[in-house]
C-alpha positions as CSV (number, residue, x, y, z in Angstrom):
1,X,24.3,5.8,-12.4
2,X,23.5,2.2,-12.7
3,X,20.8,-0.2,-11.0
4,X,23.3,-1.7,-8.7
5,X,23.7,1.6,-7.0
6,X,20.3,2.4,-6.7
7,X,19.4,-1.1,-5.2
8,X,22.1,-0.5,-2.8
9,X,20.3,3.0,-1.7
10,X,16.9,1.3,-1.3
11,X,18.6,-1.3,0.6
12,X,20.0,1.3,3.0
13,X,17.0,3.3,3.2
14,X,14.8,0.1,4.3
15,X,17.3,-1.3,6.5
16,X,17.5,-4.2,4.2
17,X,20.4,-6.5,2.9
18,X,19.0,-6.9,-0.5
19,X,16.9,-4.7,-2.9
20,X,15.9,-5.9,-6.4
21,X,14.4,-3.7,-9.1
22,X,11.4,-4.9,-10.8
23,X,9.3,-3.3,-13.9
24,X,6.4,-2.9,-11.3
25,X,5.1,-3.2,-7.8
26,X,2.8,-6.0,-9.2
27,X,5.8,-7.7,-10.4
28,X,7.8,-7.2,-7.2
29,X,4.7,-9.2,-5.6
30,X,4.8,-11.8,-8.4
31,X,8.4,-12.2,-8.1
32,X,8.3,-12.6,-4.1
33,X,6.0,-15.1,-4.3
34,X,7.8,-17.2,-7.3
35,X,10.8,-17.3,-5.1
36,X,9.4,-17.6,-1.6
37,X,9.3,-21.7,-1.9
38,X,5.8,-21.9,-1.7
39,X,3.6,-24.6,-2.9
40,X,2.1,-23.9,-6.2
41,X,-1.6,-23.3,-5.8
42,X,-1.7,-23.1,-2.3
43,X,-3.4,-19.9,-0.3
44,X,-2.5,-16.4,0.0
45,X,-4.0,-14.1,2.7
46,X,-4.6,-10.5,1.7
47,X,-7.1,-7.7,2.8
48,X,-10.6,-7.2,1.2
49,X,-10.1,-3.6,1.1
50,X,-7.1,-3.1,-1.3
51,X,-6.2,-2.2,-5.1
52,X,-7.5,-5.1,-7.2
53,X,-4.2,-5.3,-8.9
54,X,-2.8,-6.9,-5.6
55,X,-5.3,-9.6,-5.9
56,X,-4.6,-10.3,-9.8
57,X,-0.5,-10.2,-9.0
58,X,-1.2,-13.3,-6.5
59,X,-3.5,-15.0,-9.2
60,X,-1.0,-14.5,-11.8
61,X,1.6,-16.0,-9.9
62,X,-0.2,-19.1,-9.3
63,X,-1.9,-18.8,-6.0
64,X,-5.0,-18.9,-4.5
65,X,-6.3,-15.6,-2.8
66,X,-8.1,-15.7,0.5
67,X,-9.8,-12.6,1.5
68,X,-9.6,-11.1,5.0
69,X,-12.0,-8.3,6.3
70,X,-9.9,-4.9,7.5
71,X,-10.3,-3.1,10.7
72,X,-12.3,0.5,10.5
73,X,-9.5,1.8,12.7
74,X,-6.6,1.1,10.6
75,X,-8.2,0.3,7.1
76,X,-5.6,-2.6,7.1
77,X,-6.0,-6.2,7.8
78,X,-5.1,-7.0,11.2
79,X,-4.1,-9.9,13.3
80,X,-7.8,-10.5,14.4
81,X,-8.9,-10.4,10.6
82,X,-6.0,-12.8,9.4
83,X,-6.9,-15.4,12.3
84,X,-10.5,-15.8,11.1
85,X,-9.7,-16.8,7.6
86,X,-6.2,-18.9,8.8
87,X,-6.0,-22.6,8.0
88,X,-3.2,-25.3,7.2
89,X,-3.3,-24.6,3.3
90,X,-2.1,-20.9,3.8
91,X,1.3,-20.5,2.9
92,X,1.8,-16.7,3.1
93,X,0.2,-13.5,4.1
94,X,0.3,-10.5,2.3
95,X,0.0,-7.4,4.5
96,X,-1.0,-3.9,3.2
97,X,-0.7,-0.6,4.8
98,X,-4.2,0.3,3.6
99,X,-4.4,3.6,2.2
100,X,-1.0,4.5,3.6
101,X,-2.4,3.9,7.2
102,X,0.0,1.5,8.7
103,X,-1.2,-2.0,9.8
104,X,0.2,-3.5,12.9
105,X,2.9,-4.9,10.7
106,X,5.2,-5.9,14.2
107,X,2.0,-8.2,15.5
108,X,1.2,-9.5,11.7
109,X,5.2,-10.4,11.5
110,X,5.0,-12.2,15.0
111,X,1.9,-13.9,14.1
112,X,3.3,-15.3,10.8
113,X,6.2,-16.6,12.4
114,X,4.3,-18.6,15.2
115,X,2.3,-20.1,12.2
116,X,5.4,-20.9,9.9
117,X,3.9,-18.9,7.1
118,X,6.0,-16.2,4.7
119,X,5.0,-12.7,5.3
120,X,5.2,-10.2,2.4
121,X,4.7,-6.2,3.4
122,X,3.0,-4.4,0.7
123,X,4.6,-1.1,1.5
124,X,3.4,0.6,-1.9
125,X,1.3,3.1,-0.5
126,X,3.2,3.9,2.7
127,X,6.7,4.1,2.3
128,X,8.4,7.1,3.3
129,X,6.6,6.9,6.8
130,X,7.6,4.9,10.0
131,X,6.3,2.3,12.1
132,X,7.7,2.4,15.6
133,X,10.7,3.9,14.4
134,X,11.3,1.4,11.8
135,X,11.0,2.4,8.0
136,X,7.8,1.0,6.6
137,X,9.0,-1.5,4.1
138,X,11.5,-2.9,6.5
139,X,9.1,-5.9,7.7
140,X,8.5,-9.2,6.8
141,X,10.3,-11.9,4.9
142,X,9.9,-9.8,1.7
143,X,8.6,-6.1,1.4
144,X,7.3,-4.4,-1.9
145,X,7.3,-1.0,-3.0
146,X,6.2,0.8,-6.4
147,X,7.4,3.9,-8.1
148,X,3.9,4.0,-10.2
149,X,1.6,6.6,-10.6
150,X,0.7,8.5,-7.3
151,X,3.0,6.5,-5.2
152,X,5.3,8.4,-2.6
153,X,8.2,8.0,-5.4
154,X,5.8,8.6,-8.5
155,X,7.6,7.9,-11.8
156,X,5.0,6.2,-13.7
157,X,7.4,2.8,-13.9
158,X,9.3,0.7,-11.7
159,X,8.9,-1.3,-8.2
160,X,11.3,-3.2,-6.1
161,X,11.4,-6.3,-4.0
162,X,13.3,-6.4,-0.5
163,X,14.2,-9.1,1.6
164,X,17.2,-9.9,4.4
165,X,17.6,-13.5,2.8
166,X,20.4,-14.2,0.4
167,X,18.6,-17.6,-1.0
168,X,15.4,-15.2,-1.4
169,X,17.6,-12.5,-3.3
170,X,19.3,-14.9,-5.3
171,X,16.1,-16.7,-6.4
172,X,14.5,-13.4,-7.2
173,X,17.4,-12.5,-9.5
174,X,17.3,-15.9,-11.2
175,X,13.5,-15.8,-11.8
176,X,14.0,-12.1,-13.2
177,X,16.5,-13.2,-15.7
178,X,14.4,-15.6,-16.8
179,X,11.1,-13.4,-17.0
180,X,11.9,-10.6,-19.2
181,X,8.5,-8.9,-18.7
182,X,9.2,-8.6,-15.1
183,X,12.6,-6.9,-15.3
184,X,13.0,-3.3,-14.5
185,X,14.5,-2.2,-18.0
186,X,13.9,1.7,-18.0
187,X,17.4,3.2,-17.4
188,X,16.2,6.8,-17.5
189,X,14.1,6.3,-14.7
190,X,17.2,5.2,-12.4
191,X,18.4,8.8,-11.8
192,X,14.9,10.3,-11.0
193,X,14.0,7.6,-8.7
194,X,17.4,8.2,-6.8
195,X,16.8,11.7,-6.5
196,X,13.6,11.2,-5.3
197,X,14.7,8.6,-2.8
198,X,17.1,11.2,-1.3
199,X,14.5,13.8,-1.1
200,X,11.5,10.9,0.3
201,X,12.0,12.2,3.9
202,X,11.6,15.8,3.0
203,X,8.5,15.0,0.7
204,X,6.8,12.9,3.6
205,X,7.2,15.7,5.9
206,X,5.2,17.9,3.3
207,X,2.6,15.0,2.8
208,X,2.4,15.1,6.9
209,X,1.9,18.7,6.9
210,X,-0.9,18.2,4.5
211,X,-2.6,15.5,6.3
212,X,-2.4,17.7,9.4
213,X,-3.9,20.7,7.7
214,X,-7.0,18.6,6.6
215,X,-7.3,17.0,10.0
216,X,-7.4,20.5,11.9
217,X,-9.5,22.4,9.3
218,X,-12.3,19.7,8.7
219,X,-14.9,20.5,10.9
220,X,-18.3,19.4,9.4
221,X,-20.0,16.5,11.6
222,X,-21.6,14.5,8.6
223,X,-18.0,13.6,7.8
224,X,-16.4,10.9,10.0
225,X,-12.2,10.8,10.6
226,X,-10.1,8.2,11.7
227,X,-8.2,8.7,15.1
228,X,-5.5,11.0,14.2
229,X,-1.6,10.3,14.5
230,X,0.9,12.6,13.4
231,X,3.1,9.8,11.9
232,X,0.4,8.8,9.6
233,X,1.4,9.1,5.8
234,X,-1.6,8.6,4.2
235,X,-1.9,8.1,0.6
236,X,-4.6,9.9,0.3
237,X,-6.7,11.5,3.4
238,X,-9.9,9.4,4.1
239,X,-13.2,10.7,5.2
240,X,-16.4,8.8,5.3
241,X,-19.8,10.0,4.6
242,X,-23.2,8.1,4.0
243,X,-24.7,9.9,0.9
244,X,-21.2,9.9,-0.9
245,X,-22.7,9.9,-4.3
246,X,-24.4,12.9,-4.0
247,X,-21.4,14.7,-1.9
248,X,-19.1,13.8,-5.3
249,X,-21.6,14.7,-7.8
250,X,-22.0,18.1,-6.2
251,X,-18.3,18.3,-5.8
252,X,-17.6,17.7,-9.6
253,X,-19.9,20.4,-10.5
254,X,-18.0,22.6,-8.4
255,X,-14.7,21.1,-10.2
256,X,-13.3,20.0,-6.9
257,X,-11.8,16.5,-7.2
258,X,-12.2,13.5,-4.8
259,X,-11.6,10.0,-5.2
260,X,-13.4,7.2,-3.6
261,X,-11.0,4.1,-3.6
262,X,-11.4,1.0,-3.0
263,X,-14.5,-1.0,-3.7
264,X,-14.4,-4.3,-1.5
265,X,-13.0,-7.2,-3.3
266,X,-15.7,-9.4,-2.1
267,X,-17.7,-8.1,-4.9
268,X,-15.4,-10.4,-7.0
269,X,-16.6,-13.1,-5.1
270,X,-19.9,-15.3,-5.2
271,X,-19.5,-15.6,-1.4
272,X,-17.8,-14.2,1.5
273,X,-18.5,-11.7,4.3
274,X,-16.6,-8.4,4.5
275,X,-18.5,-6.0,6.3
276,X,-15.8,-3.5,7.0
277,X,-14.5,-3.6,3.7
278,X,-17.8,-3.0,2.4
279,X,-18.6,0.0,4.5
280,X,-15.2,1.4,3.6
281,X,-15.9,0.8,0.1
282,X,-19.4,2.3,0.1
283,X,-18.5,5.4,2.0
284,X,-14.9,6.6,1.9
285,X,-13.7,9.8,0.2
286,X,-10.0,10.3,-0.8
287,X,-8.3,13.6,-0.3
288,X,-5.2,14.3,-2.1
289,X,-2.4,15.1,0.2
290,X,0.8,14.4,-2.0
291,X,3.8,17.0,-1.7
292,X,2.7,18.5,-4.9
293,X,-1.0,19.2,-3.9
294,X,-1.1,23.3,-3.9
295,X,-2.3,24.9,-0.8
296,X,-5.3,26.5,-2.8
297,X,-6.2,22.6,-3.5
298,X,-6.3,21.9,0.1
299,X,-8.1,24.8,1.2
300,X,-10.6,24.5,-1.8
301,X,-11.5,20.8,-0.6
302,X,-11.9,21.6,3.2
303,X,-14.1,24.5,2.5
304,X,-16.3,22.3,0.2
305,X,-16.6,19.8,2.8
306,X,-17.2,22.2,5.7
307,X,-20.0,23.9,3.5
308,X,-21.8,20.9,2.5
309,X,-25.1,20.1,3.7
């Protein structure tokens, strides 16, 4: 089992002409930026509610980060937020499916084309799902995925960059040849990733089932839910509560695990106004829904939430 076969299978799954393996999802972003033909130091728009590693990847590649607020409906950056920070120095948009909730990636694709900027789709938390019948990870000039911890394919190593452009693919491979740190070099992971890829649709269905269970079972009015869509493949199911710190403290005392990702990236800046990202960062509670989550854990999380006063 070789890298070329895995890359071929990835390209087929995501309906892409080219898939190139990288050491991580972060290096997939860096590789995309390096081979996109962008002016060094130009601006890249990304969401203010996101894993900070995405921001650091853009900076490591030599570009300037422009944060945009996100929608409280999708937890993702949409065209409205992108437009508010767009200017002539922007060379690319990095659209992230926030928390695994798909953004309107079709609208962002059209907007990027109209404005003549590169679009990178970060599908790291959402791949396996579909948006309007197309695989998440099949949009943009580039798309990136990760096989890191707690991703849809979780192998604690590896990522991939995908594109339909032969020119971009050739440049990406040249970049990786000359940058050993960014290369996918763990041959023992190839077979495991391929096996997981072949089972990804089944695992995604289990994730959807876990999401549907929580959606139906949570009844405590102190917690706010987003609008439900059976096609959503959340990374971790989001709920919102105003007294989050007390809730998390009491849950910990009961040995029930929730997380609270992500704080607004605006906190890393000396100026900037991202009220929706701040609201998410202050109030979100994340529930585990990955396929390996035991039913007892799902039930205990829901019971604790419904009993919370």
